[in-house]
N, C-alpha and C positions, 0 to 999 in steps of 0.2 A: 089695351091696359096702361094702366098708368106705371110710369117706371118707379121703382121702389127708390129711396134715398136713404142710407143707413143714417142712425141719429149723429154720428160723429160728424159727418157732413153737413146735414140738413140744421142742425144747431151749433154749428163753428161759430163761435163770439166774431162780431163784425165791427167792434169798437170796443175802447179801453174798459168801459162798464160792466161788459158782458163775461169778462174774463175770470175765471174763478179760482182763486186761491191764491193771487199772486197779486195782491193790491200793493205790497212793496216796490214792485216792478212799474205795475202801470201807472201809479202815482209819480216816480220819477219821470218817466218817460211824457207825461202830460205836460209837468213842469218844466222840461226841458223844450218841448215844441214850444209852450205858451211864451219863454222866456228868451227864446230864439239862441238856445246853448246846446245846440246838436252838435254832438261828437261825429267826424267823419268816419268812425270804425265802432261798430258795436259786435260782442260777443253775446250769445246768449247759449249757456249752458245749463243743464239740468237732467233729470231722469225723463225717461221716454213719457208722451202722452201728458205733459203738463201745460203746452202751451206756447214754447219757443219758437215755433214755425208761425204760429197764430199770431203772436205778438209782433213777429218781425212783417208779418205781410200788414198788419192794423198800424203799424208805425210807418212803413211805405206809403200807405193810402194817407194817412194822417198829414203826414208832411207835405205832401202834393195839394191837400186839399185847399180851392179857393175860397172857400168861405169857413173858415175855420170858427168853431163855436167857443165862447166865453171859457168853458171848462176843461179847453185841449182836444175835444173829441171833434172826427170829421162830420161834416154834413151830409154825406151820402147822397148829396142831390146834386152838386156841380158835375160839369165833365169830367173831370179827373176821378171823382170818386165814381160815377155809374162805368165809366169805362173800365177800372179796375175790377167792380163787381162783376162785370160783364167779361173780364180776362183778356180784355183788348187793348189795354194800357203800353205805350210803348217807352214808359219810363222806368217802369220796372220789371227787372230782369231776375228770374227764379234759376240757380242752377243746382243741380243734384251733384255734388261733389262723389258720391258713391260710385256713379256709373261714368263722369267725367273727371277723373283724377289725374290725368297725365298734364305733362308740361305745356303742351300743345293747347290743350283747353282754357288754361290759364292764359297763355300768350294771346288766344285769341279773345278772351275777355280781356285782357289789359288793351288791347287794338281798339276793343268797343267803347273803352273808357275816354277815350280821346275826343268823341264826337258830343257835343254839348246837347242837351236835350231841346227839342224843337217846340214842344208845350210843356210848362209848367217850369218850376224852379229847381228841381234837382233829378237825376236819375239814381235809382236805388237799386243796387245789384246783393239780393240774397242768395246765400250759398249755404245750403243744408249740409248736414253731415260733413263738416269740414274737418273733420279730423281723417278723413278717409283720402286726401291728397296726397300724394308722394311727397317726398323730400325736394326733391326738385322744382316740384309745384310750388311748395311754400317758398323756396327760394326764389323762383319768377315773380312770386308775387310781394313780397316783402317791399320795393322799392315803391310799387303803386299804392299799396296800402299806407305805406308812413307819409307819403306826399300826394295825396289825390288831387285832382281839380278842387276847385269850389263846387261845383254843381254834384259831385259824386259822393254817394254813402255806400256803404258796404256792411251789412248783419250778416254776420257770421252765427251759424248754431250748430251747436254739438252735443252730443251724450256723453262723450271722452274727452274732459278736459285736459287730462293728464298726457293723452298724444300729440296735443298742438305743441309747435317749436314755441319756447320761449321769447324769441325774436318776434313773433306773431301775438302772443298774449300781451307784450307790452307796447304795442300799438293801436291795442283795442281797449275801448270802456268795456269792461267787463260785467254781466249782469248773471246772477245764480238764481235761476229758477227752483223751488222748493217741491216738495213730494204736496197734494193736495191731501186735505184731512177728511180725515172719513167723515165726520159732520159736514164739511162744505159740498162734500161729494153726493151725500144722501140729500141735503137741500136741491141742489141742482137735479137729481135723478126724478126727484119729487115733481120738482117744477114741469120737465119735461113729461112726465106721467100725466099732470094736470092737464097742459095742453093737448095730448094725445089722447085724452079720456081712458085712460090706462088704471084699473083698480090695483093698487100696490100696498102690501103692507109694509108699516115701517121697519119692521124686524127683517122683511126680504130685502129691502134696500139695503139696510147695515150689512147684512151677508155679501150682497154685491159688491160695496164699497171695501169690505174687507177683503173679500176676494181677490180685488185688482189691485191692492197696495198703492193708493194714490196716483193711480194712472187713469185721468178722464177717458183717455179714448176706449182703454180697454172697459171700464165700465159702463159706457155707451154700448159698445158692441155687445157685453154678456147682456145687459137689458134688452136689446133688441130680440138676442136668441132664446130669453127666456119668455118674452111677451111672444115668440113664435110657438113656444113649445106650452105655455097654459093658456092661449088664445085671449091674451090680455087681461089676464087674473094673476096677479103674483100675490103667492101666501108663502109665509114661510115654510111650510114643509116641501111644497113642489120646487121652492127655490134650492131647499138643500139636498131634493132629489137630483135636480139638474145639474147642481154645482159639484155634487160629489163631497160633500162637505159634512164633518162629524157634526151631529146635534150637541149643543150643549147639555141637553138632558142626559146623555150617556154618563156625562163628567160628575153631573149632580147626584148621579144613581151609584158611581163609583165611591165618589167620595162620602157618600151615607155609608156604603159598605164598609169602607174603610175606617170610619169612626166607630162602626159596630163590632169591628175585629172580625168582619164576617168574609173568609177568603173565598168561601167557594161560591157567594154571590158575585164578588168583584171577577172572580175567573169567569162565570158565566156571562158577565156582561163583556167582558174582553172578547167571549168566542162569539157573543152576538156581532159585534164590531168585524171582527174578521169574518163572518158569512156573508157581511153585508160588501164585503168587497175591498176594504181598507187593509192597509199595511202597518204593521206594528210601528213603524216611525211615523205615521201619522197619528197613530193614538198617543205615543209619548210625546209629540210636541203640542198635541191639543192637551193634553194633560198638565205638561209644565206651564203652558199660557193659563189654563183655568188656575191653577194654585197661583200663579203670578197676581192676577187678578184678585183673589182672596186675599193675597199679601197686602194688596194696594187699598182695598177695602178697608182695612183695619185702621188708615189713615186717612182724615177727614181732608186735608189738605191734597191728598195723592189722588182722592179720588176721580178727578177729572181725566188721569190717565188709563184710567178702565175704559176703553173705547167698545161698548156696547149699549144696547137699546134701553130706554129707561126701565124696563120692567125685569129684564135680566138683571141690570144692577141691583137692584131692590132685592132679588134672591141673591147674588153675590155680598151684600151687605149683609143679609140674614145670616147665611152661613159661615161668614168670615169669624162672627161672635163665638162660633162653638171650637174653634181651632187656635191654638195658639200660634205666637210668629215664630217662636223656637220651633215647632214640629214643620210647618209651611218652609221655613229656610233649610231646614234638613232634607225634608223630601223632594224641594227644588235642587238640592246638590246632587241626592241620590238620581235622580230622573236626568239629570245632565252628564253623568257619569255613564249612565244605563244607554242614553241616546248615542255617545261619542263610543262605546264599545259595541254597539248595535250591529254596524258592516261586519265587524269581525267575526259575530257570533254564527256557530254553525247552526244551531237549534234556536233561531229568531224567535220564534213564539214562548219556547221555555225561558229565553233570556228577558222578554217583558213581563211574563207571569212571576219570574223571581222577583223582580222589580217591585210588582203589585203584592206580593207576600210579605215583603220587607216593610211596604207602607203599612199593610194590617199592624204588623206587630212592631212598628216602630215606636208605638207609644208603652210598650214592656222593656222599654230601655231600665235596665236595673243599675241603680246609684247606691251604693254603699256609704253610710256617713256614721260617724260616732256621736253616741247618745252620753252627753257631760253625767247624767244624772246617776242612771244605774249599769253603764258600760255596755248597753245592748247594742246590736247592730240593725239599723231602721233600712228597708227595703222601701223605695220609692218608686212605686209603680204611676207612671203618667200616664191617667187614665183621664178621660174628660168629666167624667162625673165627680171629681174633686173628692174623691175619697181619700182619708188619713193613713197615712204609711202604715204598713204592716209592721211589726216588729219580729226579728229573728235573731235567736241567742245563739251565736257562735261558740263550740265550746272550746276551752283553753285560752280564748281572748280577755286580757285584762282588761279593766276598766281606763280610757284615754281620758287625760284630764286637759292636754293641750287641744286648743283650737285647730282644724286641720281646715286645708281647701279642698276641696272636690271637685276633681275636673268632670265637666257636665257630659254626659252622654251623649255620642255620637253615633251615627250608622256604623261604623266599623268597630265600635267600643260593645255593642249588644252582646251580651254575653262574656265579657271579659273583664275580669277584675278591674277595678278602678283605682292606681295609688293616691294615697294621701300625702300629702305633702305637709309637715308641722310648720307652723309659724314661729312658736315661742316656746321654751321650754320642753323640749323633746322629751320621750321616755323612750328607752328603750325597748325595742320589741321584742315579744315573747315566742320563741318559735312555736308553730304549730304543728301538730301529728301529721302524719303523710297520708290524708284523706283527702279524696277530691269532691265530696258532698259534704254540706253540714246536715248533721244529724241529731237530734237531742239526746241527752245523756243524764242520767241520774247520778248526781253527787254522791261520792263516797261517804259514808259515816265518818265522822272525825275518829283519831285513835289518841285514847287517853294515855298520858304520859306522866310518869310519876313526878312529884314535886320535888325542885330543887333539881332536876335535870334539865340540861340545853333542850330545846326542840330541835330536831333535825327535819330535814326537807329531803323528801325521796328525789333520787335522781331522776331528770327528766328523761324522756325517750329520746334516742339520737335520732336526729333530722335525717331525713330521706337524702339518698345520694343526690336527686336532682338540686340544682341550685334554684334559691328562691329569694325573695326579697329579705327575709327573716334570717339566714344562714350568715353566722359570722365568717368574715372574709380572712383568709390566711394568707401570710406575707412570708417573704425570704425562704429560707429552707424547707420549711414544713408545708408550703405551698406547692413549691417544687416537687416533694416527695409525694403529696397528694395526687399532683396531677398524673405524675407518672405510673403511679397505681393505678387511677381510673382509667387511664389510658392501654395498660396492660391487661386489665379485666375486661374492656372491650374487645381486645384483640383476642383473649383466649375464649372471648364465648363466639367468635366467627368460626364456623368448623370450614378445614380446606377440604377444598374439591380435588376427587383423585385427577393423578397425570396420564391422562390418555391420548393417543394419537390422533382421534377423533377431535377431543377439545383443544387439543393444541395446534391443530391446522385451523379451526375455527376463528382462535385467539391471534394466530399469526396473521390471518388474511384483514381482521378487524385494525391491527396495528399498520399493516400497509397500507390499508384504507385511510388512514390519517395523511400519509403523504402524498395519497393520491388526490385529496380533497385539496391539499396546499398546492397541487401543481408543481411537485418535484417528482417528474417521472423518470429521473435517472436514479433517484434512489428507490423508488418502487421496481425499477425493471432489475435493479441488482438482487433487492429483497426476493422479490418473486424466483429467481434462479437458485435460492439456496436450497438445501434440504434439512429437514427438520427430523430429528430421531430421538428417542428415551435412551439415554444410557444404562448400564448396570448399576449407576448409583439410585438409590430412590428417588431423589428430588433434582434429577440431573439432566440437563436438557441439551443436547448438541446441535449445532449449526455445522452442515459441511458447505464450503464455497469451492465453488469449481474454478478459479483462478483468484490472484493476488489482488486484482482490483477489487472483487467482491467483497473481500476477506477485508479489505482497508476498509469499504465502506459498512459492513457489519460492526467491525471493529469499535468506529466512530457512534455507531449506534447501540453498542453492548448493553450500556447501563439503562438506556431508555427501555430495551428491550426486556430486559429483567425485570426492573419494575413493572412493565406490563403483566408479564406473566406471574408475577407476585400479587399482584393486585386482582388479576382476574380468576385466578386458583386459589385465593386468600391464604396464600401459602408463603411465608416469607423465610423458608429456608430454600428454595429452590435457586440452581447453581446453573449457571449458564456457559458451557465450554464451544469454543471456537476451533475449527480445525479446516484444512486445504486437500482437497482432493488432487493430488500429485498426477494421477492418470490424464486429467483432462487439462490440467494446465496448460500445457503447450499447444493443445489443440484448440483451445478457446481464445488463447491470446494472440497467437498469430505471431509473425516476424516482429522483432524488438521494431521500437521506433527511432528513428533519426534524430540525431541532434543538429541542432540548426549548421554547424561547419558541414555536416557531411551533406545537409539538403543542398545547401549552396555548390559544394562541389558537386553533387549531382546534376543541378542546374547547369552550372558550366561545362559540364562534360556535352550536356544533349545541345546547349545553346553557347556555340565558344563566345559571341558577341558579347554576351553578358560580362565574361573575363575581360574582354577587350575594352569593354566600357570603364571597368573599376580600374585597369591599369591606367588608362589615359585621363582618367578626372582624379587620380592618385587617391581614390577611396581605400579606407581602412574598414574592416570588420567589425563590428562590435557585438561580439557573442565569444 
C-alpha cells in the first residue's frame, strides 16, 4: 500500500511564488537575491504555521542555485537544487534549537562554520525555534553571528521574538510574518481540493479557515481529518459536526426572538445549544461575534471586515437593517460584561439566561422627556416598528418651559429614573407626593372665592422623609437638627436584644475571631482566658481577668469590646466592668521577672569568667 503523505508536507511550497499570504517577504527576498544584496543573518518571526521555516528552506535553496531564474526563483533542475530536494545537500544545515539549546551545541556549530563549502557559494545554517537557546548559548553565538565568514549565512526562525536577546536582534535582518487571511486560506484549500478531486463547499472551507485562525499548517491538517471523516465530500453541515462549531443559524434564530421580545423561544434555543454539548461561554463568544458582524454590515466601507462567505454576508446585511447601531453597541457591552463574569458565576446557565432576558427587554428602556406644549411626560419605547411615543401624565408635575438634555438609556438605567439637566432659564421643581407609581387622578373642582378677597393657595403636603432630587436642601443649624432627629428616630426604631449569657458568649467569640483572622494570637489567648458574667445591673457586663497581664490587654480593648456589644445587642446603654480575680493572680503569673542587672548578676555567679572578662576590658553595664 502506498504511504500516505499529509497535505502539509505534500503541498509544502518549493519556491517563493507558491508561498501563501507572505508576498511582502517573498518579494523582498527575491529582489535581494537578484541584486546580490544578501545579509549575513536573517530572523524570521511570526505566528506558527505561516511559512517561516518553509521560506528559510526556499531561501537556502535559491541562494545556491546554479541557474537562477530572471524572476529570482530557483531552477529546481541543477545539482544544488536536486540535492536539496532529495535532502542530501552538504551546504545546508538545519538545527532544531528546541532540542539542541546548550552552549556545547552552539560551539559545535561555530566549529563547522570555519570550513568553506566544497560545492556552491554559500553554507546556510537554519536554526529553528531559536528562542529556546540558553543565555550561554546566545552569548557563545554572538561573535560568529556578527562577523561570520563571507560564505556563511544564518537564517533564524522563531515564534517568540521577545525572548531573543537584543544583541542578537541587532545583528539580524528581521522579517515579520503575518497571519494568513481567511480568503487566502480558502483559495489555497480550494486549489488543493481540486488537485485531489475532493468535493468541498465554499462555506465548509470558510469554516476550516476561521477555525484555524490564520495557520496554514493547521488548515491543511484539519482538511485531511474532515476528508477522512466525510469520504471526500465536504459539506457545511458535516464540517460543523466535525469541528464542533456553533452554526450561525442559531444566532439568527436567537436574534429574531430577541427582536420579537420572545423570551421563551430565546431560552429554548439556548437550551438546544447546551444539549448539543456546547458551553455557555462558547455561546456568548459566538453571539458577540454575530452582533459585531451585524454592526459592521451597517457601514459599506467596513463590510470587508466581516470574514464570512458571500451568502452569509447577504443575510447579515439584510438583518442589520432591522437593528439600530445604539442597540447593537449596548448589547455588545452587555455581552462583554457577561463573558467577563462568566467564570465567577456559580450557576453559569442562569448567568447566560439573564443576559438573554436583558437583551430581549433592552428595547423597553424608558426615557422621560418634557413636552413643551402641554406639560405631559412622554414615554419613549424603543421598538423596531417605529411606533409613536405614548403619553403619560404625571400628577403634580408643572409644565416645563426650559429645554432639557435627557441622558440616553443604557443597560444599567433600565427601570431607573433619568435625570434631566436644565440648559437655560431653570424653573424650580415642584415637590411630588410620596408615591412610587404614576396613577391617573381626577382634578378637584375649583373653589369659588368672593370678589375682592385675595386668592389663597392650600399648603402642599410635606415631602417624604427620604431624600429626593426635589427636596429643598437645609444648611446650618436647621440641617444639623434635622439630621440628629432622623438619626435618633432610626435608633429608637431598632428593638434592643435581651442580654443573656448564651448570646453574650456567641458575640464574645465573634469579637475574638476578628483578632484571630488578623493573626494577633497573643491578644486572642488573653481574651479567651477571661470570664464573662452579667452583673446585677440590668445592662452591665463584667469581664473577670485571671492576672494583671490579661487585665492590661482587656483594658486596652475595653472601648472596642463595649462598642461591639452595643452594636450586636442594639443597646447603647450597655456598661462594661473589668475586674481581677485575686485568688488566681499569683498562681498564673509565677515568679516575678528579673531585671537586667539581676540577670547579669545571675549569669556572673554561674559563670565567673563573664565577670572577669568585664573587669579586664573595663566594661560598664548600660542598664
